[in-house]
C-alpha positions in Angstrom: -33.8 25.6 64.4 -30.6 24.3 65.9 -32.1 20.8 66.3 -33.3 20.9 62.7 -29.8 21.8 61.4 -28.2 19.0 63.5 -30.8 16.6 62.2 -30.1 17.7 58.6 -26.4 17.4 59.1 -26.8 13.9 60.5 -29.0 12.9 57.5 -26.5 14.2 55.0 -23.7 12.3 56.8 -25.7 9.1 56.7 -26.4 9.5 53.0 -22.7 10.2 52.3 -21.6 7.2 54.3 -24.2 4.9 52.6 -23.0 6.2 49.2 -19.4 5.6 50.1 -20.2 2.2 51.4 -22.1 1.2 48.3 -19.3 2.4 46.1 -16.8 0.5 48.2 -18.9 -2.6 48.0 -19.4 -2.3 44.3 -15.8 -1.5 43.4 -13.7 -3.1 46.1 -15.3 -6.5 46.7 -15.8 -9.6 44.6 -19.5 -9.7 45.6 -19.8 -6.1 44.3 -18.2 -7.1 41.0 -20.7 -10.0 40.6 -23.6 -7.6 41.3 -22.4 -5.0 38.7 -22.0 -7.8 36.1 -25.5 -9.0 36.8 -26.9 -5.5 36.4 -25.0 -5.1 33.2 -26.3 -8.4 31.9 -29.9 -7.3 32.7 -29.8 -3.8 31.2 -27.1 -3.9 28.5 -28.5 -3.4 24.9 -27.6 -6.9 23.7 -26.4 -10.3 25.0 -23.8 -10.1 27.7 -22.3 -13.4 29.1 -19.3 -14.5 31.0 -18.1 -17.8 32.5 -15.9 -16.6 35.4 -15.1 -13.3 37.0 -12.8 -12.8 40.0 -11.5 -9.7 41.8 -12.9 -6.2 41.9 -13.0 -3.0 39.9 -10.3 -1.4 42.0 -8.1 -4.3 41.0 -6.9 -6.8 40.4 -9.6 -8.2 38.1 -9.8 -11.4 36.1 -12.4 -12.5 33.5 -12.8 -15.7 31.5 -14.9 -16.5 28.4 -16.7 -13.1 28.2 -18.9 -12.2 25.2 -21.1 -9.4 24.2 -23.3 -9.1 21.1 -25.7 -6.5 19.8 -28.6 -7.4 17.5 -27.4 -7.0 14.0 -24.4 -5.1 15.2 -21.1 -5.4 17.2 -20.0 -8.7 18.5 -17.1 -9.2 20.9 -15.6 -12.2 22.7 -12.5 -13.0 24.6 -11.0 -16.1 26.3 -9.2 -14.5 29.2 -8.5 -11.0 30.5 -6.8 -9.5 33.5 -6.5 -5.9 34.7 -4.7 -4.2 37.6 -4.2 -0.5 38.3 -3.5 2.0 41.2 -6.7 4.0 41.7 -5.2 5.9 44.7 -2.8 7.6 42.3 -5.7 9.5 40.9 -5.5 11.8 43.9 -2.1 12.8 42.7 -3.5 13.4 39.2 -1.9 10.3 37.8 -3.5 7.4 36.0 -1.4 4.3 36.4 -2.3 1.0 34.8 0.0 -1.8 35.9 -1.3 -4.2 33.3 -4.1 -5.1 30.9 -3.8 -8.5 29.3 -6.3 -10.0 26.9 -6.0 -13.3 25.1 -8.2 -14.8 22.4 -10.0 -11.6 21.3 -12.5 -11.8 18.4 -14.3 -8.6 17.1 -17.1 -8.6 14.5 -17.7 -5.1 13.2 -21.2 -3.9 12.4 -22.4 -2.6 9.1 -20.8 0.9 8.5 -23.3 3.7 8.8 -23.8 5.8 5.6 -21.7 8.9 5.6 -22.8 12.2 4.2 -20.6 13.9 1.7 -19.4 17.1 3.3 -17.4 19.9 1.6 -13.7 19.4 2.1 -12.4 21.5 5.0 -8.8 22.3 5.8 -7.4 19.8 8.2 -6.4 21.2 11.6 -4.7 19.3 14.4 -6.1 19.7 17.9 -4.1 21.2 20.8 -4.1 18.4 23.4 -3.6 19.4 27.0 -4.1 16.6 29.6 -5.1 17.3 33.2 -3.3 14.2 34.5 -0.3 12.1 33.8 -0.8 8.6 32.3 1.4 5.6 32.9 0.7 2.4 30.9 3.2 -0.2 32.1 2.0 -3.3 30.2 -0.8 -3.5 27.7 -0.7 -6.9 26.1 -3.3 -8.2 23.7 -2.7 -11.6 22.1 -4.5 -13.7 19.3 -6.7 -11.0 17.9 -9.1 -11.6 15.1 -11.0 -8.7 13.6 -13.8 -9.4 11.1 -15.0 -6.4 9.0 -18.6 -6.4 8.0 -19.6 -9.4 5.8 -15.9 -10.5 5.4 -15.1 -14.1 6.2 -11.3 -13.8 6.4 -10.3 -11.9 9.5 -7.5 -9.4 10.1 -5.1 -11.5 12.1 -2.9 -10.0 14.8 -0.8 -12.3 16.9 0.2 -9.7 19.5 -0.3 -6.0 20.2 1.9 -4.7 23.0 2.2 -1.1 24.4 4.2 0.5 27.2 3.9 4.3 27.3 3.4 7.3 29.4 2.2 10.9 29.1 4.1 13.6 31.1 3.9 17.4 30.6 1.5 16.7 27.6 4.3 14.7 25.8 3.6 11.1 24.8 6.6 8.8 25.5 6.3 5.5 23.6 8.6 3.1 25.3 7.4 0.2 23.1 4.6 -0.3 20.7 4.8 -3.7 19.0 2.4 -5.3 16.6 2.9 -8.9 15.3 1.0 -10.8 12.6 1.6 -14.2 11.1 3.7 -12.7 8.2 5.3 -9.6 9.8 5.9 -7.6 12.9 6.8 -4.0 13.6 8.0 -2.0 16.7 7.8 1.7 17.3 9.3 3.9 20.0 9.8 7.7 20.6 8.2 10.9 21.6 5.3 13.0 20.3 4.1 16.4 21.6 0.4 16.8 20.3 0.6 20.6 20.2 1.6 23.2 17.6 3.3 21.4 14.6 3.4 18.2 16.6 7.2 17.8 17.1 8.2 14.2 17.2 11.2 11.8 17.4 10.3 8.3 16.4 12.2 5.1 15.6 10.7 2.2 13.6 11.8 -1.4 13.1 10.1 -4.2 11.2 10.5 -7.6 9.6 8.6 -9.6 7.0 9.1 -13.2 5.8 8.3 -14.0 2.2 7.5 -17.6 1.3 9.9 -17.5 -1.7 12.4 -14.7 -1.1 13.1 -15.1 2.6 13.3 -12.6 5.4 13.2 -8.8 4.9 13.8 -6.3 7.7 14.1 -2.5 8.1 14.9 0.2 10.6 14.9 3.9 10.6 14.1 7.2 12.3 11.8 10.2 11.8 12.7 13.5 13.3 11.2 17.0 13.2 7.6 18.1 13.1 4.8 18.1 10.6 6.1 21.3 9.1 9.5 19.8 8.3 10.2 16.2 8.8 13.4 14.2 8.2 13.2 10.5 7.3 15.9 7.9 7.1 15.2 4.3 6.6 17.3 1.2 5.8 16.1 -2.1 4.3 17.9 -5.5 4.5 17.3 -8.8 2.9 17.2 -10.0 -0.7 16.7 -6.3 -1.5 18.9 -3.8 0.4 18.8 -0.1 0.3 17.8 3.2 1.9 15.2 5.9 1.8 16.2 9.4 2.8 14.4 12.7 2.4 12.5 15.6 3.8 8.7 16.0 4.1 7.3 19.5 4.6 3.9 21.1 5.2 2.2 17.7 5.8 -1.1 19.3 6.9 -1.6 22.2 4.5 0.3 21.4 1.3 2.3 18.1 1.5 5.7 18.2 -0.3 8.7 16.0 -0.4 12.3 15.8 -1.5 13.4 12.2 -1.3 15.8 9.7 -2.9 15.8 5.9 -2.9 18.9 3.7 -3.4 18.5 0.0 -3.8 20.9 -2.9 -4.3 19.9 -6.4 -5.4 23.0 -8.6 -5.2 21.3 -11.7 -6.6 18.4 -10.6 -8.9 18.3 -14.1 -10.4 16.1 -15.2 -7.4 13.4 -12.9 -8.6 13.8 -13.6 -12.3 16.3 -16.0 -13.8 17.0 -13.7 -16.8 18.9 -11.2 -14.6 22.4 -12.4 -13.8 24.4 -9.5 -12.2 23.7 -7.2 -9.3 21.1 -4.5 -9.9 21.3 -1.0 -8.3 18.3 1.2 -9.0 18.4 4.9 -8.0 15.3 7.1 -7.8 14.6 10.6 -6.6 11.6 12.8 -6.5 10.8 16.4 -5.5 7.6 18.5 -5.4 4.1 18.4 -4.1 0.8 16.9 -5.2 0.1 19.8 -7.6 3.6 19.7 -9.3 6.3 17.1 -8.8 9.1 15.6 -10.8 10.7 12.2 -10.6 13.8 10.6 -12.2 15.6 7.3 -12.0 18.4 5.2 -13.3 18.9 1.4 -13.5 21.9 -0.6 -14.8 21.3 -4.3 -15.3 22.3 -7.3 -17.4 19.9 -9.7 -19.1 20.9 -13.2 -20.3 19.8 -12.3 -23.8 21.7 -9.0 -24.1 24.7 -7.0 -23.3 24.6 -4.8 -20.2 21.6 -2.4 -20.3 20.9 1.0 -18.9 17.4 2.4 -18.2 16.7 6.0 -17.1 13.6 8.2 -17.0 12.5 11.7 -16.2 8.9 12.7 -15.5 6.8 15.5 -14.0 3.1 15.8 -13.1 0.4 16.0 -10.5 -2.4 13.9 -9.2 -4.3 14.2 -12.5 -1.7 13.9 -15.2 1.9 12.7 -15.6 4.2 13.8 -18.4 6.9 11.3 -19.3 9.6 13.6 -20.6 11.8 10.7 -21.5 12.2 7.0 -20.8 15.4 5.6 -22.4 16.5 2.0 -22.6 19.9 1.4 -24.2 22.7 -1.1 -24.4 25.8 0.1 -22.6 28.3 -0.9 -25.3 26.1 -0.7 -28.4 24.2 2.1 -30.1 20.8 0.2 -29.8 18.2 2.2 -27.8 14.5 2.6 -27.3 13.0 6.0 -26.2 9.5 6.7 -25.0 7.8 10.0 -24.1 4.3 11.3 -23.7 1.4 11.9 -21.3 -0.6 9.7 -18.9 -4.0 10.9 -17.7 -4.5 9.3 -14.3 -8.2 10.1 -14.0 -9.3 8.7 -17.4 -6.5 6.1 -17.4 -5.6 7.1 -21.0 -2.2 7.6 -22.6 -0.8 9.6 -25.5 2.7 8.1 -26.0 5.3 8.3 -28.7 8.4 6.1 -29.1 11.3 5.7 -31.3 14.2 3.3 -31.6 17.5 2.8 -33.4 19.9 0.0 -34.1 17.8 -2.8 -32.7 18.7 -6.4 -33.6 17.8 -10.0 -32.8 19.5 -11.8 -31.1 20.6 -8.9 -29.0 24.0 -10.7 -28.3 26.6 -11.2 -30.9 27.9 -9.4 -34.0 25.6 -11.1 -36.5 21.8 -10.8 -36.2 18.9 -12.7 -37.9 16.8 -9.5 -37.9 17.5 -5.9 -37.3 15.7 -2.5 -37.4 17.9 0.5 -38.0 15.2 2.9 -36.8 11.4 3.0 -36.1 8.6 5.0 -34.6 5.6 4.1 -32.4 2.5 6.0 -31.3 -0.2 4.9 -28.9 -3.2 7.0 -28.0 -6.3 6.2 -25.9 -7.1 3.8 -23.1 -7.0 0.0 -22.8 -10.7 -0.1 -24.0 -10.3 2.4 -26.8 -7.0 3.1 -28.5 -5.2 3.7 -31.7 -1.6 2.6 -32.4 0.8 3.1 -35.3 4.3 1.7 -36.1 6.7 2.7 -38.8 10.0 1.0 -39.1 12.8 -0.3 -41.3 13.4 -4.1 -41.1 16.5 -6.0 -42.3 17.3 -9.7 -42.1 19.8 -12.3 -43.2 17.1 -13.9 -45.4 15.1 -10.7 -46.1 15.5 -7.8 -48.5 15.5 -4.4 -46.7 11.8 -3.6 -46.0 9.8 -0.7 -44.7 7.0 -1.6 -42.3 3.9 0.5 -41.7 1.1 -0.7 -39.3 -2.0 1.0 -38.0 -4.4 -0.6 -35.5 -7.2 0.3 -33.2 -9.0 -1.4 -30.4 -12.3 -0.9 -28.8 -13.9 -3.0 -26.0 -13.0 -6.6 -27.1 -12.5 -5.9 -30.9 -9.1 -5.3 -32.5 -9.0 -3.7 -36.0 -5.9 -3.8 -38.2 -6.5 -0.8 -40.5 -3.3 -1.1 -42.4 -0.3 -3.5 -42.5 2.1 -2.6 -45.3 5.5 -4.1 -46.1 7.5 -2.5 -49.0 10.9 -3.3 -50.3 13.3 -0.4 -50.3 14.5 -1.5 -53.7 12.3 -3.3 -56.3 8.5 -3.6 -56.5 7.9 -6.2 -53.7 4.8 -5.1 -51.7 2.4 -6.6 -49.2 -0.8 -5.0 -47.9 -3.2 -6.5 -45.3 -6.0 -5.5 -43.0 -8.4 -7.3 -40.8 -10.4 -7.7 -37.6 -10.0 -9.8 -34.5 -12.6 -10.5 -31.8 -10.8 -11.1 -28.5 -13.9 -12.7 -26.8 -14.7 -15.1 -29.6 -11.1 -15.6 -30.6 -11.9 -15.2 -34.3 -10.2 -13.1 -37.0 -10.9 -12.0 -40.5 -8.2 -10.6 -42.8 -7.7 -9.6 -46.4 -4.4 -8.8 -48.2 -2.5 -8.3 -51.4 1.0 -9.1 -52.4 3.0 -8.6 -55.6 4.8 -9.7 -57.6 4.3 -13.4 -56.9 3.2 -16.7 -58.3 -0.5 -16.0 -57.5 -0.7 -12.3 -57.3 -4.0 -10.9 -56.3 -6.3 -10.6 -53.3 -6.5 -13.2 -50.5 -9.0 -13.6 -47.8 -8.8 -15.6 -44.5 -11.5 -16.2 -41.9 -10.7 -18.7 -39.1 -10.4 -19.4 -35.5 -6.7 -20.2 -34.6 -6.6 -23.3 -32.6 -3.3 -22.5 -30.9 -4.1 -18.8 -30.1 -5.6 -19.4 -26.7 -2.6 -21.6 -25.7 -0.2 -18.9 -26.8 -2.0 -16.2 -24.9 -1.7 -18.2 -21.7 
């Protein structure tokens, strides 16, 4: 019995030594790396190729011109890659990666698998507790091109860089940078993935527009997902800040924010704006009930200084515009809109009214003016009804009352009524007609009296210049 136990112990020792030796050969030698790659090439589900491989799995490791492709599925290729880590730190419950560098990465994504519609469930965040510390000193991926399924133009990323660590379950982001041909952004801070996920993050970014130059921004986010404070500043042709508080981001997202913007030279966006523009917006509420308001003072080349302000409330299905008011600062002229917007059906039910309008907007004398008027629009872009009632004056016109009713459906526009009546005297004009937007043809009939040829008139034509005017 004693000899049997000694023999068994010796056999186990030999098996352990052979196993350790094989693992050491496979992971700690260049020959072992070549053997593992050859095995992978033989048994991998797809094509697996590489041009050059040096080093070992225990590090350092270098690869060149590696590619992997599945039949009708994922494809991946890279020009160069290098990897180095400290495997002995695993005995101290630490994963330390010195560097992972990849250059020339191309990724072709497979066809997305069909997803089943599942009943919506409340979102819950996992409690993450790690059994070891993680230290990522230098993760650097360059020249990345990602091709979604059947998309020819790739998502281009010039660089993706990460330096981070996880200690006591807290993620410390020293630097996370992503750069693309048009923009780049950098993030740093701390996140504890437990409870309400307390966090402290700082973000910086920049973007270069072909016409308007360079924009940049920086800001901070502090708190947790139950109550989060945001503060962000923007610089460039548009300057301003966003401040606010976000609450209950998981169960019932709500906000209380304000945005202040300054555009010192709005003429670079549109030549008709001459003086600095300073919009101010604020909003408070949640997805089921929110309100928003704003104010904008600006000056147009064709008018005196203008003021625009609005108040609205709503939810994800419907928005009620309580008032949108545009008025001249030093003149009684104003336009007011109010009504409802149905987001789901993309339909509106709006009313409007105006007072003391004139053209031109500048100067004491005007060619045309409208002391007051009313407007209603109801329906969608494909099926609507609109009416206008207004008084019209002009230097070469007698005072008139205008009444217009029109409707549109698909690509046909119907003018049900167009009436012009003098406030004094018996001058009248009535007209109605149809217009086909697709064929660019209209048909109209009308009456006017008194006049040299009083009676009914008809017109059926295709206006040669209508298409040019529409462009």
